[in-house]
Each structure stands twice: as C-alpha cells, then as structure tokens.
Phi, psi and omega in degrees: 000135182278115183261030184299131178259122176285124185307311186295318177297321174299318177298320182294324174300318179293322177290324177294323176296314179297319183299319182295324178297316184285322181305325181294346175268350185263164171304142189297334178294347182292334180304324182290329178291316187287331171296318185295330188257003185306314188285348185243003180219158178273164181300326186289321181286323176298321179296318180301317174305312188295317177304311180296325175292325179293320171306319184292311183292323176298324177294317177299314180300324184274335192241341182263125186304324180286310184292335178300335185275350185237160171282145181307317183299333184264002174303128179278165179302323184301342181297336179291328180287344179276344181285131179255171175302317177298323174305312180299317177298319175299321179293323177289324174298320181297317189282001174298323176201123178208163178246145178210128180053042179070011181249147173265122186240139180230151169222129176264193188303321184287323178296316181295316183299317179292320180290326176290327176299314176300318174297318182296318178293322181297308178294319181303316178304308180290328174290319175298321181280000176065036178260345173230160187257340183226155181227080181291342187291328179291348179279344183263116179297145175296145179301140177285126181266122176282134183295124175282142175292142181286120175260127184212164181267139175283167185304319181288333178284328176297314181293325175292319178302309181293324181296318180295323177298329178277315188268316180064021186283350175257008179280163175286167178298320174300313178301318185292337183296327181264342185303313181308322184279333189250353191298320179298312181300312184294320176297316181300314182296311183295318183294324177297313177298314182287331187264358177224342178074020184283158177289157182294326182292327177288324180294308187290337182274000184285131173261162181302321181290356181272351187264131178237099185281346175297317179252003185054050178229162180227135173270129182231158175259115176287165168301122185112343173101347184272151180269145177207172179248135174240156186238152181230159184265186187298325178297314181294316181300311185295318181291328178291316182294325180291317184288328180295326178299315175295320183297331179299327188269002182271152178247093185289153175289159182301137185090352179238019189294330187264349183294139177295297186259126185249151173277176177297333181278004177067029168257164174303134180291143184264169180293322177301320184291321179294318178302318182293317182303308182297316180297320181298312188279326182289336181291336179277346188263308185214143175255352184271343182237135177270102184267123181235170175305326179293327180288336173289326173302311179298321178304313179293317179306311180297310181298322181290320180293321177296324182282327187247334186059018181252104181292330179292316175299315178299318179298319180291315181297316183285345178085022176284123180291331181244123178300331184292333172296324176288320182293324179297321181291325186246026179297325181296321177292325176297317176305316183296317177297323181288324175295321177295326178296340184297331184251012179286318182269122181258129178278322181232135178282133181296000000 
C-alpha cells in the first residue's frame, strides 16, 4: 500500500492545527465565521484571517473600556455593533506601531490593508447573515498602496547567480563546506525557479513523479489548491536530470521518499530553506538588490513579457487568476513598449 503523503495536504493539516490554537484565543462567535467561509477559502487564508482578528480583539481588550472587563473568549457578538468607524480608525493607527510579548511590531500600508480586508470579510459575513445591525468597516477606505518597483535580475546577474551555485568560490568557508554536497541540487532548483517562474511553495511541493520529461512538463499545485502543468526548456531539463541522478543515490527519511528536492537532512526541503538558499547565492551577485525567490519569479515574468509582449500568456504561465494583477506588476514594461511604438510608424520616408 502506498502511504505517499501529499505535501500540500500536509501543509493544510498543519495550518488547520495552528488555526485551532489561534481560535481558542478568539471570541467563541468567531467559530461561526470560520465555518461559514470554509468552503470558499484555503486553510492558509483562514489562518491569516485568524491572526489578524486576534490582533484586533487584543486591541479591543487593551483599549476599549467595555472589553477591558471581559476575557476575549467571552466577548459577545453584540460587541461588533458597539464598534464605531472611529474605533476602527484608531485601531489602524495603533497597529502602525505596538508592542507584544517584548516585541516591537509595525504595519505599513500593505499590512494595514490586509488587516482591514480581514475585518471587512469578518463584518460582512455577520452583517449579511443579519446577525449584526451595523457594518462600520465599509465606511473606511482601503489604504492606498504605492506600487512597488519590480526588482529582478538582469541577464548577466542570472548567469553569475547560476555560476556561483555551481562554483561557490565567493561563499564563506562554512558555506563551502556544504556546497559540494548541495551544488547540483541548488543549480537545479535555481534553474527551475528562473526557468518557469513558479512560486517557492509550488517548487518545494513537487514530487519526483510530477516530472514528465517526455513533454518537459511538471505537475504543480497552484495557490488556491488547483493542479496544473507547467513546461520547461532545455536548460531546466538538463539541470533536473543531472540532479535526479544524484537524487537516486540519496536515502530520504520516511515520509519524504517522493519529494523532489531534499535538504541535507534528507527531508523535503522547506520554503524557508529555499529562501535562505536564494539569499546566500544572490548576496554574491549584487548588494544593491534584495533578491528573494519571488524576485526570481519576477525575473522570469519580465523576460517572458519582453520576449512575447503577451500579458495574457504571462498571467497564465504565472498562475494569476486575474490578468489585471499581471498588468499591474508589469505596467512599467508595457509603457516602455508603447513608447517604443511611437517611433515605429514613419509618416514620411527620409
């Protein structure tokens, strides 16, 4: 009998377990909200909502005269009707900077936007169910998000990054000690990220059986839980085959036999480990850019858009459900293409 464990299903179980722990810190009526949204959200999304709501109710406990007299778990649903627009605005101001368990925590526009979005969903659920009479959250506009500049590697930087993964001559002595064991894996992993634009969570979830060299495709689980196939070119094929030869000689721990990328401990590599791996090699390439696995994804998306000019293709390959998400990220490149078009059509021949 095959006891294969699906990485994404295991992650869902972990998030559900964490969710139950956080839920114990929230008012009991919150359970109804999370049951109500279960069929339309992932465990990861619900966990993020739970964390955000915990911050909100801890704020009320600390700063609201009525809530101060009760334990958070005992807050009644009616407490939501007593919250005003000003209360929400003061909460958003509070989370700009606050302290918890001797830690200093901050939220800029994106953090505030996410926490406000969580509150909106929360209030909307109870308001739509006619269990509360007011919804003050809809009166508050979402914080304006300033578009971040796309950080990506130039072609020569990509080449240097992969060269460093192979050679490791700019690594520290401690890093070089492990490099000989991991360099084939590292090159394959980086080449895959740069050559397909997949998310790091999609990358670490790949099993050996998901790779199809006949069609040069890989089955991955996208954000949101659906499966799809992505395709790769010759460079990715070559690096993967080289790594798989090494992978055959490795002895994975029980439960990790199917994982494509293994750690030094012979477990499925983690998202954090990939982030550290990218940071390690990119620091030898450039000190001016903070390179993360997501920036490698942006590098691929940029290159694909520059080569094809097809925003819909880029959206499809990157797994964006809404092409406007893609367009927003690559708007600067689109403007550049439009400016180039200005001189393409000649009205009078010289």
